[in-house]
C-alpha positions in Angstrom: -0.3 0.0 0.0 0.9 3.6 -0.8 0.0 6.5 1.1 0.7 9.8 -0.2 0.0 12.4 2.9 -0.2 16.7 2.6 0.5 18.9 5.0 2.9 21.8 5.7 3.7 25.1 6.5 4.0 24.6 10.4 4.0 21.3 12.3 0.6 21.8 13.6 -0.5 19.8 10.6 2.8 17.7 10.0 2.7 15.4 13.5 -0.4 14.3 13.6 0.3 12.6 9.9 3.7 11.4 11.4 2.0 9.9 14.6 0.4 8.1 11.7 2.9 7.2 9.8 5.2 5.4 12.9 1.9 3.4 14.0 1.3 2.5 10.6 4.8 1.3 9.7 4.8 -0.4 13.0 2.0 -2.7 11.9 3.1 -3.1 8.4 7.0 -2.6 7.4 5.5 -2.7 3.7 4.1 0.3 3.7 4.8 3.5 2.2 4.7 7.2 2.7 5.2 9.7 0.1 4.5 13.4 1.1 3.4 16.8 -0.3 4.5 20.0 1.5 5.7 23.1 1.6 8.8 24.6 0.1 10.2 26.7 3.0 8.3 24.9 6.3 9.5 23.2 8.8 8.2 19.9 7.8 10.5 18.7 5.2 13.7 18.5 7.1 11.7 16.2 9.7 9.8 14.3 7.2 12.9 13.6 4.8 15.8 13.1 7.4 13.9 11.4 10.4 11.4 9.4 8.5 12.6 8.9 5.4 9.9 9.8 3.6 10.0 10.9 -0.1 9.1 14.8 -0.2 7.4 17.0 -3.4 7.2 20.3 -2.9 4.0 22.3 -3.4 3.6 26.3 -4.4 1.0 27.5 -1.5 -2.2 28.7 -2.8 -4.1 30.2 0.1 -6.9 33.0 0.1 -6.0 35.0 2.6 -9.8 36.6 4.5 -8.1 39.7 4.5 -6.7 42.1 1.7 -3.9 41.2 0.2 -1.2 40.6 -2.3 -1.7 37.2 -2.7 -5.3 38.0 -4.3 -3.4 38.7 -7.6 -1.8 35.7 -8.1 -3.8 33.0 -6.2 -5.3 31.5 -9.2 -1.8 31.3 -11.0 0.0 29.4 -7.5 -3.3 27.5 -7.6 -2.9 26.2 -11.1 0.7 25.4 -10.4 -0.4 23.5 -7.2 -2.8 21.3 -9.3 0.2 20.7 -12.1 2.3 19.7 -8.8 -0.5 17.3 -7.8 -1.0 15.7 -11.0 2.4 15.0 -11.4 3.0 13.3 -8.1 -0.3 11.4 -8.3 0.1 10.2 -11.5 4.1 8.9 -10.9 3.2 7.3 -7.4 -0.3 6.0 -7.8 -1.0 6.4 -4.3 -4.1 4.4 -2.6 -5.4 7.1 -0.7 -4.7 10.4 0.0 -4.6 12.2 3.7 -4.5 15.8 4.3 -4.0 17.5 7.8 -5.7 20.9 7.2 -4.5 24.1 5.4 -4.3 25.6 2.1 -1.6 22.4 1.1 -4.1 19.7 1.0 -6.6 21.9 -1.5 -5.4 21.3 -4.5 -3.7 17.5 -3.6 -7.6 16.6 -2.6 -9.4 18.0 -5.5 -6.8 16.4 -8.1 -6.8 13.2 -6.1 -11.0 13.0 -6.4 -10.8 14.4 -10.3 -8.4 11.1 -10.7 -10.7 8.8 -8.7 -8.1 8.2 -5.6 -9.7 8.6 -2.3 -8.7 10.9 0.4 -9.3 11.5 4.1 -9.1 14.8 5.7 -7.9 15.2 9.2 -9.3 18.3 11.3 -7.6 18.7 14.5 -8.7 22.4 15.8 -11.5 22.8 17.3 -12.9 25.5 14.8 -12.9 23.6 11.5 -10.7 25.3 8.7 -11.7 27.2 5.7 -9.6 24.8 4.0 -11.3 21.7 5.3 -14.5 23.3 4.2 -13.1 23.4 1.0 -12.3 19.9 0.2 -15.4 18.5 2.2 -17.1 17.7 -1.2 -14.2 15.7 -2.2 -13.1 13.5 0.5 -14.3 10.3 1.1 -13.9 11.0 5.2 -13.5 13.9 7.8 -12.0 12.6 11.1 -13.0 15.1 13.6 -10.0 14.7 15.6 -11.0 17.1 18.6 -14.9 16.2 18.8 -14.5 12.5 18.2 -11.5 10.6 18.2 -8.8 12.6 19.4 -5.3 14.0 18.1 -3.0 11.3 17.0 0.6 11.7 19.0 4.1 10.1 17.9 4.7 7.5 20.2 8.6 7.9 19.7 7.8 11.1 21.7 6.3 9.0 25.1 9.9 7.3 25.3 11.9 10.1 26.5 14.4 9.7 29.0 15.1 12.4 31.9 18.8 10.9 32.5 19.6 11.7 29.0 18.2 14.9 28.7 20.3 15.8 31.9 23.6 14.7 30.2 23.0 15.5 26.6 22.0 19.0 27.7 24.2 19.6 30.7 21.5 20.5 33.1 21.4 21.3 36.8 19.4 18.3 38.4 19.2 20.6 41.5 17.0 23.2 39.2 13.8 22.8 37.3 13.8 22.7 34.1 11.4 25.0 31.2 11.0 23.8 28.0 10.0 27.0 25.5 9.1 26.4 21.9 6.8 28.2 19.9 6.3 26.1 16.6 7.6 26.5 12.8 5.7 30.1 12.5 4.6 31.3 16.0 7.8 31.4 17.3 9.3 35.2 16.8 7.7 37.1 19.8 7.8 34.3 22.3 11.7 34.2 21.1 11.6 37.7 21.8 10.6 38.0 25.2 12.3 34.4 26.5 15.5 36.1 25.1 14.7 39.4 27.4 14.4 37.3 30.4 16.3 34.7 30.1 19.2 35.6 32.8 16.6 36.5 35.5 14.5 33.1 34.6 17.9 31.0 34.5 18.8 32.2 37.9 15.9 29.4 39.5 15.6 27.2 36.0 17.2 24.8 33.3 15.6 26.8 30.3 16.0 24.5 26.8 14.4 26.9 24.1 13.7 25.9 20.7 13.5 29.2 18.3 12.7 28.1 15.4 15.3 27.7 11.9 17.0 31.2 12.0 15.7 32.6 15.0 18.3 31.7 17.3 19.3 35.3 18.1 22.6 36.2 19.8 22.8 36.5 23.0 25.9 36.0 25.4 26.3 32.4 26.9 23.9 31.9 30.3 24.4 29.2 32.9 21.2 27.1 32.2 19.9 28.2 29.1 20.1 25.8 26.5 18.8 27.5 23.0 18.6 25.2 19.8 17.0 25.9 16.2 15.5 22.3 16.3 15.5 19.3 18.3 14.8 16.1 16.1 14.5 12.9 17.8 15.9 15.0 21.5 12.3 16.4 21.6 11.6 13.2 23.6 14.3 13.5 26.1 13.3 17.3 26.3 9.8 16.8 27.0 10.7 13.8 29.5 13.3 16.2 31.4 10.5 19.6 31.7 8.5 20.4 34.5 6.8 23.1 32.5 5.9 23.8 29.1 5.6 27.4 27.6 4.3 27.0 23.9 2.2 28.4 21.3 -1.8 26.3 21.4 -1.4 24.6 18.4 -3.3 21.5 17.8 0.1 19.3 17.8 1.3 20.9 20.7 -1.6 20.7 23.0 -2.2 16.6 22.0 1.5 16.4 22.7 1.2 18.1 26.1 -1.8 15.9 27.0 -0.4 13.0 26.2 3.0 13.7 28.4 0.9 15.4 30.9 2.6 18.0 31.2 1.9 21.3 32.7 1.8 24.3 30.5 1.8 28.1 29.7 0.4 28.1 26.4 0.3 31.9 24.9 -2.0 31.2 21.2 -1.1 33.4 18.5 -3.4 36.2 18.3 -6.7 36.5 16.0 -6.0 32.5 14.9 -7.5 29.3 15.3 -5.2 28.7 18.3 -7.5 31.4 20.6 -10.4 28.4 19.6 -8.0 25.8 20.7 -7.0 27.3 23.8 -10.9 28.8 25.1 -11.5 25.0 25.0 -8.4 24.0 27.3 -10.8 25.5 30.2 -8.5 25.0 33.5 -6.4 22.5 32.0 -3.1 25.0 31.2 -2.6 28.5 32.0 -3.4 30.1 29.2 -2.3 34.1 28.7 -3.3 37.1 25.9 -0.4 38.0 23.5 -1.6 41.4 23.6 -1.5 42.1 27.5 1.3 39.8 28.4 5.1 41.2 28.4 8.1 39.7 29.1 7.9 40.5 32.7 4.2 39.2 32.9 5.6 35.7 31.6 8.3 35.7 33.9 6.5 36.3 36.5 3.9 33.5 35.8 6.8 30.9 35.4 8.1 31.7 38.7 4.7 31.2 39.8 4.0 28.0 38.5 7.6 26.7 39.2 6.7 27.3 42.7 3.3 25.8 43.0 3.5 21.9 42.6 0.2 21.4 43.3 -1.1 23.9 40.1 1.2 22.2 38.2 0.1 18.5 39.0 -3.6 19.8 38.8 -2.9 21.1 35.1 -1.0 18.3 34.2 -3.6 15.8 35.2 -6.5 17.8 33.7 -4.6 18.0 30.4 -4.2 14.2 30.5 -8.2 13.9 30.5 -9.6 16.6 28.3 -8.0 15.2 24.6 -7.5 11.2 23.2 -3.9 10.9 21.7 -3.8 7.0 21.8 -6.0 7.3 18.6 -3.3 6.4 15.4 -4.6 2.8 15.4 -8.2 3.5 15.5 -7.6 6.5 12.7 -5.8 3.7 10.7 -8.4 1.0 11.0 -11.0 3.8 9.4 -8.6 4.2 6.8 -8.0 1.0 5.8 -11.8 0.4 5.4 -12.2 3.3 3.1 
């Protein structure tokens, strides 16, 4: 069986698909995967280098809901994306196409429908995406991850080692550890806040900071502050050692901290679907509004949680109960049946 996966631009649409890849390979070593993603997104390195999946890049033809220069060349971009999709599907002859949201999936699923290849859309965010609404007439099934199935999480993330993390990152065992990351496109604001407070925060904690590609900054070395553009397979160990996670509110992130029972401070990207995701969490994490959060406020919130073991325990308990994450096999069964 050959499966064509499509998603990218951010890792929120990528990691649930990779969870399916891991589970399906464990079940059937002969299954093949092909990926269609974006040119400049964070997914290519992860897909090609860590999962050895053939990768094809596609032009992004998205329709902004606000006045944008993208409107002027939308049709040309979409036609280019359609041509790439036709070429890949003709060459690879997939049995099924699986999309996980974003405008990357639209031309691929449309072409699959025209060529009579069944397709499935995985809807992970709380609020249905415009791209999912567009492909509804052309898919065999929409899997509503939040309301029905849950969001699949990579099994490899569940087996990190705290001891390996302490040794690899040279952490102080007598201090708690804060893991900070902002995702492939939502990191800039969060990075800036952490850069400002890193020296103060490291007086009481280790800080593992994933900045995203090309966003590492130029801070002088600070004891206890470990900064990376990406972590790859070491992400499991980083999660294992983390006493607190500070991140955006994408569904991939929420699913991972749910599976790993990690207390978190989440700051959704303003005016995005992440705000709806954060609202659905209720009291399962500390949610901050970016517009009203300064670096000093963020520092204070982190300190308060690090000093409150009971509150962190309650957050970790509640976040683990709000969302199913052991669902990759259920999704595979549904796809195989289709």
